[in-house]
C-alpha positions as CSV (number, residue, x, y, z in Angstrom):
1,X,-77.0,108.3,-95.6
2,X,-80.4,106.2,-95.4
3,X,-79.0,103.7,-98.3
4,X,-75.8,103.5,-100.4
5,X,-78.2,103.9,-103.7
6,X,-78.5,107.5,-102.0
7,X,-75.0,107.7,-101.8
8,X,-74.2,107.0,-104.5
9,X,-76.5,109.0,-106.4
10,X,-75.0,112.0,-104.0
11,X,-71.3,111.4,-104.9
12,X,-72.2,111.1,-109.2
13,X,-74.6,114.3,-108.4
14,X,-71.3,116.2,-107.3
15,X,-69.0,114.9,-109.6
16,X,-71.2,115.8,-112.3
17,X,-71.8,119.4,-111.1
18,X,-68.1,119.9,-111.1
19,X,-67.9,119.9,-114.8
20,X,-64.0,120.8,-115.0
21,X,-63.4,121.9,-111.6
22,X,-60.8,120.3,-109.9
23,X,-62.2,117.4,-106.6
24,X,-60.7,116.6,-104.5
25,X,-62.2,113.1,-103.0
26,X,-61.1,111.7,-99.3
27,X,-61.9,107.8,-98.9
28,X,-60.4,104.7,-96.8
29,X,-58.5,102.4,-98.4
30,X,-59.4,98.5,-98.0
31,X,-56.2,98.5,-95.8
32,X,-57.6,101.3,-93.6
33,X,-55.4,103.9,-95.3
34,X,-57.3,107.5,-95.6
35,X,-56.1,108.5,-99.0
36,X,-56.6,112.2,-100.8
37,X,-57.2,112.0,-104.6
38,X,-57.3,115.0,-106.4
39,X,-58.4,115.0,-110.4
40,X,-60.6,117.0,-113.0
41,X,-63.5,114.2,-114.4
42,X,-63.3,115.9,-117.5
43,X,-59.5,115.4,-118.0
44,X,-58.7,111.8,-118.6
45,X,-56.6,110.7,-121.4
46,X,-57.9,109.6,-124.8
47,X,-60.2,106.6,-124.9
48,X,-63.3,105.5,-126.4
49,X,-66.6,105.5,-124.8
50,X,-70.0,105.3,-125.5
51,X,-71.7,104.4,-128.8
52,X,-68.0,105.1,-130.2
53,X,-66.7,102.3,-128.2
54,X,-66.7,98.6,-130.1
55,X,-69.6,96.3,-128.8
56,X,-67.1,94.3,-126.5
57,X,-65.8,97.3,-125.1
58,X,-69.2,98.8,-124.4
59,X,-70.4,94.7,-122.9
60,X,-67.2,95.0,-120.9
61,X,-68.1,98.7,-119.3
62,X,-71.7,97.6,-119.0
63,X,-70.5,94.1,-117.3
64,X,-68.3,96.1,-115.2
65,X,-70.7,98.4,-114.3
66,X,-73.1,95.9,-112.9
67,X,-71.3,94.2,-110.8
68,X,-69.7,97.1,-109.3
69,X,-71.8,99.8,-109.0
70,X,-70.2,101.0,-105.6
71,X,-67.1,102.0,-107.9
72,X,-66.3,104.9,-109.9
73,X,-63.0,105.3,-111.7
74,X,-61.0,108.7,-112.2
75,X,-57.6,109.6,-113.5
76,X,-55.1,110.2,-110.9
77,X,-53.0,113.5,-112.1
78,X,-50.4,112.6,-110.0
79,X,-49.8,108.7,-110.4
80,X,-50.9,109.0,-114.4
81,X,-53.3,106.6,-114.4
82,X,-56.9,105.3,-113.9
83,X,-58.0,104.4,-110.5
84,X,-61.5,103.1,-108.9
85,X,-63.0,104.2,-105.6
86,X,-65.2,102.3,-103.9
87,X,-68.2,105.0,-103.2
88,X,-68.6,102.8,-99.8
89,X,-64.8,104.7,-98.6
90,X,-65.5,108.3,-99.2
91,X,-66.1,110.3,-96.9
92,X,-65.5,113.9,-97.8
93,X,-65.5,115.5,-101.6
94,X,-64.5,119.0,-101.9
95,X,-65.1,121.1,-104.8
96,X,-63.7,124.5,-105.3
97,X,-62.9,125.1,-101.8
98,X,-66.7,123.2,-100.8
99,X,-66.1,120.8,-98.2
100,X,-69.2,118.0,-98.8
101,X,-69.0,115.6,-95.6
102,X,-70.2,111.9,-96.6
103,X,-70.0,110.1,-93.6
C-alpha cells in the first residue's frame, strides 16, 4: 500500500460496499496479539448520529475523527459492544468469502 491514507480509503470503501453483509476483519492488537472480529456494519444498536445528534455529540464525533483518522468503530456482536479498530493494524478483510489482503 502506497500510503496510510490510501489504505484507510481502501478499507472504508470495502466496508461501504459490504452494506449489511457480515464482515470479518483480522488485525493485530497493540500488544501484538492477532484478533479476528466479525460484524455487520449496518447492525449496531440504536445511537443517534449525523444531523439528528445533539450539537455536542456532533462536535465530539468530529473531534474524535479529526484526532484519530486511523480508527473505525464497529459493533462487536460477540462482546456486545462498540470497538475501535486501528486501520493501520488491519491486514485482512473477508466479505462473503472474498478475501482482501491488506498487508
